[in-house]
Structure formats: structure tokens, C-alpha cells
Gaussian input, Z-matrix of N, CA and C with variables (Angstrom, degrees):
# hf/3-21g

backbone

0 1
 N
 C     1     B1
 C     2     B2     1     A1
 N     3     B3     2     A2     1     D1
 C     4     B4     3     A3     2     D2
 C     5     B5     4     A4     3     D3
 N     6     B6     5     A5     4     D4
 C     7     B7     6     A6     5     D5
 C     8     B8     7     A7     6     D6
 N     9     B9     8     A8     7     D7
 C    10    B10     9     A9     8     D8
 C    11    B11    10    A10     9     D9
 N    12    B12    11    A11    10    D10
 C    13    B13    12    A12    11    D11
 C    14    B14    13    A13    12    D12
 N    15    B15    14    A14    13    D13
 C    16    B16    15    A15    14    D14
 C    17    B17    16    A16    15    D15
 N    18    B18    17    A17    16    D16
 C    19    B19    18    A18    17    D17
 C    20    B20    19    A19    18    D18
 N    21    B21    20    A20    19    D19
 C    22    B22    21    A21    20    D20
 C    23    B23    22    A22    21    D21
 N    24    B24    23    A23    22    D22
 C    25    B25    24    A24    23    D23
 C    26    B26    25    A25    24    D24
 N    27    B27    26    A26    25    D25
 C    28    B28    27    A27    26    D26
 C    29    B29    28    A28    27    D27
 N    30    B30    29    A29    28    D28
 C    31    B31    30    A30    29    D29
 C    32    B32    31    A31    30    D30
 N    33    B33    32    A32    31    D31
 C    34    B34    33    A33    32    D32
 C    35    B35    34    A34    33    D33
 N    36    B36    35    A35    34    D34
 C    37    B37    36    A36    35    D35
 C    38    B38    37    A37    36    D36
 N    39    B39    38    A38    37    D37
 C    40    B40    39    A39    38    D38
 C    41    B41    40    A40    39    D39
 N    42    B42    41    A41    40    D40
 C    43    B43    42    A42    41    D41
 C    44    B44    43    A43    42    D42
 N    45    B45    44    A44    43    D43
 C    46    B46    45    A45    44    D44
 C    47    B47    46    A46    45    D45
 N    48    B48    47    A47    46    D46
 C    49    B49    48    A48    47    D47
 C    50    B50    49    A49    48    D48
 N    51    B51    50    A50    49    D49
 C    52    B52    51    A51    50    D50
 C    53    B53    52    A52    51    D51
 N    54    B54    53    A53    52    D52
 C    55    B55    54    A54    53    D53
 C    56    B56    55    A55    54    D54
 N    57    B57    56    A56    55    D55
 C    58    B58    57    A57    56    D56
 C    59    B59    58    A58    57    D57
 N    60    B60    59    A59    58    D58
 C    61    B61    60    A60    59    D59
 C    62    B62    61    A61    60    D60
 N    63    B63    62    A62    61    D61
 C    64    B64    63    A63    62    D62
 C    65    B65    64    A64    63    D63
 N    66    B66    65    A65    64    D64
 C    67    B67    66    A66    65    D65
 C    68    B68    67    A67    66    D66
 N    69    B69    68    A68    67    D67
 C    70    B70    69    A69    68    D68
 C    71    B71    70    A70    69    D69
 N    72    B72    71    A71    70    D70
 C    73    B73    72    A72    71    D71
 C    74    B74    73    A73    72    D72
 N    75    B75    74    A74    73    D73
 C    76    B76    75    A75    74    D74
 C    77    B77    76    A76    75    D75
 N    78    B78    77    A77    76    D76
 C    79    B79    78    A78    77    D77
 C    80    B80    79    A79    78    D78
 N    81    B81    80    A80    79    D79
 C    82    B82    81    A81    80    D80
 C    83    B83    82    A82    81    D81
 N    84    B84    83    A83    82    D82
 C    85    B85    84    A84    83    D83
 C    86    B86    85    A85    84    D84
 N    87    B87    86    A86    85    D85
 C    88    B88    87    A87    86    D86
 C    89    B89    88    A88    87    D87
 N    90    B90    89    A89    88    D88
 C    91    B91    90    A90    89    D89
 C    92    B92    91    A91    90    D90
 N    93    B93    92    A92    91    D91
 C    94    B94    93    A93    92    D92
 C    95    B95    94    A94    93    D93
 N    96    B96    95    A95    94    D94
 C    97    B97    96    A96    95    D95
 C    98    B98    97    A97    96    D96
 N    99    B99    98    A98    97    D97
 C   100   B100    99    A99    98    D98
 C   101   B101   100   A100    99    D99
 N   102   B102   101   A101   100   D100
 C   103   B103   102   A102   101   D101
 C   104   B104   103   A103   102   D102
 N   105   B105   104   A104   103   D103
 C   106   B106   105   A105   104   D104
 C   107   B107   106   A106   105   D105
 N   108   B108   107   A107   106   D106
 C   109   B109   108   A108   107   D107
 C   110   B110   109   A109   108   D108
 N   111   B111   110   A110   109   D109
 C   112   B112   111   A111   110   D110
 C   113   B113   112   A112   111   D111
 N   114   B114   113   A113   112   D112
 C   115   B115   114   A114   113   D113
 C   116   B116   115   A115   114   D114
 N   117   B117   116   A116   115   D115
 C   118   B118   117   A117   116   D116
 C   119   B119   118   A118   117   D117
 N   120   B120   119   A119   118   D118
 C   121   B121   120   A120   119   D119
 C   122   B122   121   A121   120   D120
 N   123   B123   122   A122   121   D121
 C   124   B124   123   A123   122   D122
 C   125   B125   124   A124   123   D123
 N   126   B126   125   A125   124   D124
 C   127   B127   126   A126   125   D125
 C   128   B128   127   A127   126   D126
 N   129   B129   128   A128   127   D127
 C   130   B130   129   A129   128   D128
 C   131   B131   130   A130   129   D129
 N   132   B132   131   A131   130   D130
 C   133   B133   132   A132   131   D131
 C   134   B134   133   A133   132   D132
 N   135   B135   134   A134   133   D133
 C   136   B136   135   A135   134   D134
 C   137   B137   136   A136   135   D135
 N   138   B138   137   A137   136   D136
 C   139   B139   138   A138   137   D137
 C   140   B140   139   A139   138   D138
 N   141   B141   140   A140   139   D139
 C   142   B142   141   A141   140   D140
 C   143   B143   142   A142   141   D141
 N   144   B144   143   A143   142   D142
 C   145   B145   144   A144   143   D143
 C   146   B146   145   A145   144   D144
 N   147   B147   146   A146   145   D145
 C   148   B148   147   A147   146   D146
 C   149   B149   148   A148   147   D147
 N   150   B150   149   A149   148   D148
 C   151   B151   150   A150   149   D149
 C   152   B152   151   A151   150   D150
 N   153   B153   152   A152   151   D151
 C   154   B154   153   A153   152   D152
 C   155   B155   154   A154   153   D153
 N   156   B156   155   A155   154   D154
 C   157   B157   156   A156   155   D155
 C   158   B158   157   A157   156   D156
 N   159   B159   158   A158   157   D157
 C   160   B160   159   A159   158   D158
 C   161   B161   160   A160   159   D159
 N   162   B162   161   A161   160   D160
 C   163   B163   162   A162   161   D161
 C   164   B164   163   A163   162   D162
 N   165   B165   164   A164   163   D163
 C   166   B166   165   A165   164   D164
 C   167   B167   166   A166   165   D165
 N   168   B168   167   A167   166   D166
 C   169   B169   168   A168   167   D167
 C   170   B170   169   A169   168   D168
 N   171   B171   170   A170   169   D169
 C   172   B172   171   A171   170   D170
 C   173   B173   172   A172   171   D171
 N   174   B174   173   A173   172   D172
 C   175   B175   174   A174   173   D173
 C   176   B176   175   A175   174   D174
 N   177   B177   176   A176   175   D175
 C   178   B178   177   A177   176   D176
 C   179   B179   178   A178   177   D177
 N   180   B180   179   A179   178   D178
 C   181   B181   180   A180   179   D179
 C   182   B182   181   A181   180   D180
 N   183   B183   182   A182   181   D181
 C   184   B184   183   A183   182   D182
 C   185   B185   184   A184   183   D183
 N   186   B186   185   A185   184   D184
 C   187   B187   186   A186   185   D185
 C   188   B188   187   A187   186   D186
 N   189   B189   188   A188   187   D187
 C   190   B190   189   A189   188   D188
 C   191   B191   190   A190   189   D189
 N   192   B192   191   A191   190   D190
 C   193   B193   192   A192   191   D191
 C   194   B194   193   A193   192   D192
 N   195   B195   194   A194   193   D193
 C   196   B196   195   A195   194   D194
 C   197   B197   196   A196   195   D195
 N   198   B198   197   A197   196   D196
 C   199   B199   198   A198   197   D197
 C   200   B200   199   A199   198   D198
 N   201   B201   200   A200   199   D199
 C   202   B202   201   A201   200   D200
 C   203   B203   202   A202   201   D201
 N   204   B204   203   A203   202   D202
 C   205   B205   204   A204   203   D203
 C   206   B206   205   A205   204   D204
 N   207   B207   206   A206   205   D205
 C   208   B208   207   A207   206   D206
 C   209   B209   208   A208   207   D207
 N   210   B210   209   A209   208   D208
 C   211   B211   210   A210   209   D209
 C   212   B212   211   A211   210   D210
 N   213   B213   212   A212   211   D211
 C   214   B214   213   A213   212   D212
 C   215   B215   214   A214   213   D213

   B1=1.4403
   B2=1.5276
   B3=1.2886
   B4=1.4550
   B5=1.5258
   B6=1.3156
   B7=1.4643
   B8=1.5244
   B9=1.3120
   B10=1.4671
   B11=1.5264
   B12=1.3345
   B13=1.4624
   B14=1.5279
   B15=1.3358
   B16=1.4532
   B17=1.5336
   B18=1.3243
   B19=1.4641
   B20=1.5231
   B21=1.3169
   B22=1.4575
   B23=1.5319
   B24=1.3256
   B25=1.4671
   B26=1.5313
   B27=1.3271
   B28=1.4584
   B29=1.5215
   B30=1.3259
   B31=1.4629
   B32=1.5255
   B33=1.3301
   B34=1.4666
   B35=1.5275
   B36=1.3114
   B37=1.4653
   B38=1.5253
   B39=1.3101
   B40=1.4617
   B41=1.5356
   B42=1.3173
   B43=1.4690
   B44=1.5307
   B45=1.3216
   B46=1.4687
   B47=1.5254
   B48=1.3222
   B49=1.4670
   B50=1.5224
   B51=1.3165
   B52=1.4628
   B53=1.5319
   B54=1.3150
   B55=1.4620
   B56=1.5273
   B57=1.3185
   B58=1.4666
   B59=1.5313
   B60=1.3256
   B61=1.4700
   B62=1.5209
   B63=1.3143
   B64=1.4626
   B65=1.5297
   B66=1.3091
   B67=1.4643
   B68=1.5287
   B69=1.3284
   B70=1.4659
   B71=1.5321
   B72=1.3304
   B73=1.4602
   B74=1.5218
   B75=1.3145
   B76=1.4529
   B77=1.5246
   B78=1.3190
   B79=1.4631
   B80=1.5281
   B81=1.3242
   B82=1.4605
   B83=1.5296
   B84=1.3339
   B85=1.4589
   B86=1.5325
   B87=1.3241
   B88=1.4578
   B89=1.5300
   B90=1.3194
   B91=1.4649
   B92=1.5229
   B93=1.3160
   B94=1.4631
   B95=1.5215
   B96=1.3238
   B97=1.4577
   B98=1.5290
   B99=1.3125
   B100=1.4672
   B101=1.5275
   B102=1.3168
   B103=1.4654
   B104=1.5304
   B105=1.3284
   B106=1.4627
   B107=1.5186
   B108=1.3352
   B109=1.4677
   B110=1.5183
   B111=1.3286
   B112=1.4584
   B113=1.5226
   B114=1.3369
   B115=1.4612
   B116=1.5296
   B117=1.3390
   B118=1.4639
   B119=1.5308
   B120=1.3233
   B121=1.4585
   B122=1.5105
   B123=1.3181
   B124=1.4639
   B125=1.5232
   B126=1.3254
   B127=1.4627
   B128=1.5322
   B129=1.3308
   B130=1.4577
   B131=1.5255
   B132=1.3229
   B133=1.4653
   B134=1.5229
   B135=1.3333
   B136=1.4567
   B137=1.5252
   B138=1.3244
   B139=1.4638
   B140=1.5183
   B141=1.3089
   B142=1.4552
   B143=1.5273
   B144=1.3125
   B145=1.4555
   B146=1.5215
   B147=1.3074
   B148=1.4565
   B149=1.5209
   B150=1.3227
   B151=1.4644
   B152=1.5251
   B153=1.3287
   B154=1.4551
   B155=1.5141
   B156=1.3124
   B157=1.4596
   B158=1.5236
   B159=1.3000
   B160=1.4550
   B161=1.5081
   B162=1.3009
   B163=1.4635
   B164=1.5256
   B165=1.3128
   B166=1.4564
   B167=1.5324
   B168=1.3219
   B169=1.4540
   B170=1.5293
   B171=1.3040
   B172=1.4639
   B173=1.5254
   B174=1.3337
   B175=1.4628
   B176=1.5205
   B177=1.3149
   B178=1.4540
   B179=1.5130
   B180=1.3241
   B181=1.4523
   B182=1.5200
   B183=1.3250
   B184=1.4510
   B185=1.5226
   B186=1.3267
   B187=1.4486
   B188=1.5269
   B189=1.3154
   B190=1.4527
   B191=1.5188
   B192=1.3186
   B193=1.4608
   B194=1.5333
   B195=1.3070
   B196=1.4593
   B197=1.5287
   B198=1.3153
   B199=1.4557
   B200=1.5212
   B201=1.3448
   B202=1.4778
   B203=1.5188
   B204=1.3392
   B205=1.4626
   B206=1.5159
   B207=1.3210
   B208=1.4705
   B209=1.5211
   B210=1.3183
   B211=1.4609
   B212=1.5279
   B213=1.3326
   B214=1.4634
   B215=1.4981
   A1=107.88
   A2=114.91
   A3=119.51
   A4=110.22
   A5=114.83
   A6=120.18
   A7=110.50
   A8=116.66
   A9=120.90
   A10=111.54
   A11=116.64
   A12=120.14
   A13=111.15
   A14=115.87
   A15=119.83
   A16=110.66
   A17=116.54
   A18=120.65
   A19=111.58
   A20=116.77
   A21=120.60
   A22=110.87
   A23=115.87
   A24=120.20
   A25=109.85
   A26=116.66
   A27=120.70
   A28=111.32
   A29=117.71
   A30=120.36
   A31=111.78
   A32=116.85
   A33=120.04
   A34=112.16
   A35=116.84
   A36=121.11
   A37=113.03
   A38=117.95
   A39=121.41
   A40=112.03
   A41=117.53
   A42=120.79
   A43=110.81
   A44=116.19
   A45=119.39
   A46=110.77
   A47=116.26
   A48=120.01
   A49=111.70
   A50=116.61
   A51=120.29
   A52=111.38
   A53=117.49
   A54=121.85
   A55=111.86
   A56=117.22
   A57=120.64
   A58=111.65
   A59=116.62
   A60=120.52
   A61=112.56
   A62=116.66
   A63=121.48
   A64=113.32
   A65=117.44
   A66=120.31
   A67=110.59
   A68=116.21
   A69=120.30
   A70=115.96
   A71=117.56
   A72=118.30
   A73=111.21
   A74=114.68
   A75=120.08
   A76=112.32
   A77=117.42
   A78=120.24
   A79=110.35
   A80=117.07
   A81=120.95
   A82=111.00
   A83=115.81
   A84=121.11
   A85=110.15
   A86=115.63
   A87=120.87
   A88=111.63
   A89=117.14
   A90=121.49
   A91=110.51
   A92=117.30
   A93=120.54
   A94=111.70
   A95=117.78
   A96=121.19
   A97=110.77
   A98=116.21
   A99=120.36
   A100=110.15
   A101=117.84
   A102=121.10
   A103=111.69
   A104=116.48
   A105=121.12
   A106=110.64
   A107=116.65
   A108=119.78
   A109=111.74
   A110=117.73
   A111=120.01
   A112=111.09
   A113=117.21
   A114=120.33
   A115=110.47
   A116=115.70
   A117=120.78
   A118=110.27
   A119=116.80
   A120=121.26
   A121=112.42
   A122=116.79
   A123=120.22
   A124=111.12
   A125=116.75
   A126=120.12
   A127=110.77
   A128=116.56
   A129=120.99
   A130=110.87
   A131=116.96
   A132=120.96
   A133=111.04
   A134=117.38
   A135=120.16
   A136=111.04
   A137=116.62
   A138=119.98
   A139=111.69
   A140=116.95
   A141=120.61
   A142=111.13
   A143=117.52
   A144=120.78
   A145=112.18
   A146=117.57
   A147=120.71
   A148=113.11
   A149=118.15
   A150=118.53
   A151=112.75
   A152=118.41
   A153=121.54
   A154=115.52
   A155=118.80
   A156=120.02
   A157=112.94
   A158=117.32
   A159=121.46
   A160=110.39
   A161=116.26
   A162=120.91
   A163=110.55
   A164=114.53
   A165=120.91
   A166=111.32
   A167=117.03
   A168=121.66
   A169=108.85
   A170=117.58
   A171=121.66
   A172=112.84
   A173=117.03
   A174=120.17
   A175=112.60
   A176=117.53
   A177=121.34
   A178=110.43
   A179=115.89
   A180=120.91
   A181=111.88
   A182=117.06
   A183=121.08
   A184=110.97
   A185=115.12
   A186=120.98
   A187=109.38
   A188=116.50
   A189=120.51
   A190=109.27
   A191=117.11
   A192=121.06
   A193=111.55
   A194=118.55
   A195=121.03
   A196=111.08
   A197=116.64
   A198=120.18
   A199=110.81
   A200=116.83
   A201=120.34
   A202=110.86
   A203=116.53
   A204=120.67
   A205=111.55
   A206=116.29
   A207=119.37
   A208=111.95
   A209=117.64
   A210=121.07
   A211=112.60
   A212=117.12
   A213=119.71
   A214=112.93
   D1=132.20
   D2=179.27
   D3=-88.80
   D4=167.08
   D5=177.85
   D6=-61.87
   D7=-38.67
   D8=179.16
   D9=-63.15
   D10=-40.41
   D11=178.13
   D12=-65.82
   D13=-41.02
   D14=177.81
   D15=-62.32
   D16=-46.47
   D17=-179.69
   D18=-64.70
   D19=-32.21
   D20=176.70
   D21=-64.11
   D22=-44.11
   D23=177.90
   D24=-63.96
   D25=-45.54
   D26=-178.46
   D27=-63.64
   D28=-37.09
   D29=-178.85
   D30=-66.05
   D31=-25.21
   D32=177.19
   D33=-64.58
   D34=-24.06
   D35=-176.35
   D36=-104.25
   D37=-0.21
   D38=-176.73
   D39=-61.14
   D40=-46.44
   D41=-178.22
   D42=-62.94
   D43=-39.49
   D44=178.54
   D45=-64.39
   D46=-40.57
   D47=179.03
   D48=-66.79
   D49=-39.17
   D50=178.01
   D51=-67.01
   D52=-33.08
   D53=179.87
   D54=-66.95
   D55=-19.28
   D56=179.13
   D57=-62.73
   D58=-26.38
   D59=-179.72
   D60=-62.50
   D61=-22.86
   D62=-176.83
   D63=-86.59
   D64=-6.41
   D65=-177.73
   D66=-71.63
   D67=145.11
   D68=-172.24
   D69=-75.18
   D70=-24.30
   D71=-177.70
   D72=-143.43
   D73=165.79
   D74=-175.44
   D75=-69.91
   D76=-30.64
   D77=179.18
   D78=-60.38
   D79=-48.79
   D80=179.04
   D81=-64.33
   D82=-39.02
   D83=178.23
   D84=-58.90
   D85=-50.69
   D86=-177.53
   D87=-64.00
   D88=-43.90
   D89=-179.02
   D90=-62.09
   D91=-46.28
   D92=-179.74
   D93=-69.34
   D94=-35.00
   D95=177.83
   D96=-62.89
   D97=-43.29
   D98=178.12
   D99=-61.68
   D100=-43.30
   D101=179.02
   D102=-61.17
   D103=-43.83
   D104=-179.86
   D105=-64.16
   D106=-45.19
   D107=-179.06
   D108=-65.02
   D109=-34.45
   D110=177.51
   D111=-67.01
   D112=-41.92
   D113=177.00
   D114=-63.64
   D115=-43.38
   D116=178.89
   D117=-61.77
   D118=-45.33
   D119=179.56
   D120=-61.68
   D121=-42.19
   D122=178.65
   D123=-62.72
   D124=-44.47
   D125=179.76
   D126=-65.42
   D127=-40.44
   D128=178.46
   D129=-61.67
   D130=-47.50
   D131=-179.02
   D132=-62.84
   D133=-43.63
   D134=179.33
   D135=-59.15
   D136=-46.44
   D137=-179.35
   D138=-69.50
   D139=-37.66
   D140=-178.23
   D141=-68.71
   D142=-39.66
   D143=-179.75
   D144=-75.53
   D145=-23.80
   D146=-179.09
   D147=-85.30
   D148=0.27
   D149=-178.02
   D150=-83.52
   D151=-0.04
   D152=172.68
   D153=83.40
   D154=11.24
   D155=-177.76
   D156=-89.25
   D157=5.71
   D158=-178.75
   D159=-117.01
   D160=164.10
   D161=-177.73
   D162=-66.33
   D163=160.43
   D164=178.82
   D165=-76.15
   D166=-23.61
   D167=-178.61
   D168=-75.40
   D169=111.24
   D170=-174.53
   D171=-65.28
   D172=-17.07
   D173=-178.64
   D174=-81.42
   D175=-20.12
   D176=-178.43
   D177=-89.03
   D178=140.61
   D179=179.97
   D180=-109.28
   D181=4.51
   D182=-175.95
   D183=-90.96
   D184=152.35
   D185=174.22
   D186=-71.42
   D187=160.61
   D188=174.76
   D189=-61.08
   D190=147.43
   D191=-177.15
   D192=-59.39
   D193=-40.66
   D194=179.53
   D195=-63.17
   D196=-35.63
   D197=177.84
   D198=-72.40
   D199=-37.04
   D200=177.64
   D201=-61.68
   D202=-42.12
   D203=-179.58
   D204=-64.84
   D205=-38.92
   D206=-178.96
   D207=-72.04
   D208=-25.13
   D209=179.03
   D210=-79.23
   D211=-23.81
   D212=-177.24
   D213=-93.30

């Protein structure tokens, strides 16, 4: 995932985050913030996992060895 792709996903949630300022109390603010972050996290994970940088074996959680070497 590139920085531009990440910023694109984040920009989709900007208006929702700004709308939180209009909520009357902190409880509603916190509840809605958690909901927004969960949606954002789900979208981020889906896009990040679909970029092909992980192994084909769904049971493994490790990066490909070639990618691990390039990161270190």
C-alpha cells in the first residue's frame, strides 16, 4: 500500500471525524469515534492484505522472506 492509497482511505473518513465535533456529549463522541476507527481499520486491512505482499498460505502471518530481507 502506498502513502497515497493510505491517505485516500483516510480522507474518506475525514468528514465523519469532523462531524463528531457537533455531538452533544463525550459519550456519543467516543462511541462514534470507535465506530469510525473500526470501519477505517477494516478498510485499511482489506486493502493492505490485497496488495500481494503476503504469502498465499492463509494460515501464515509472516511476510515473504524477500520482503523481510528488504525491510531489514
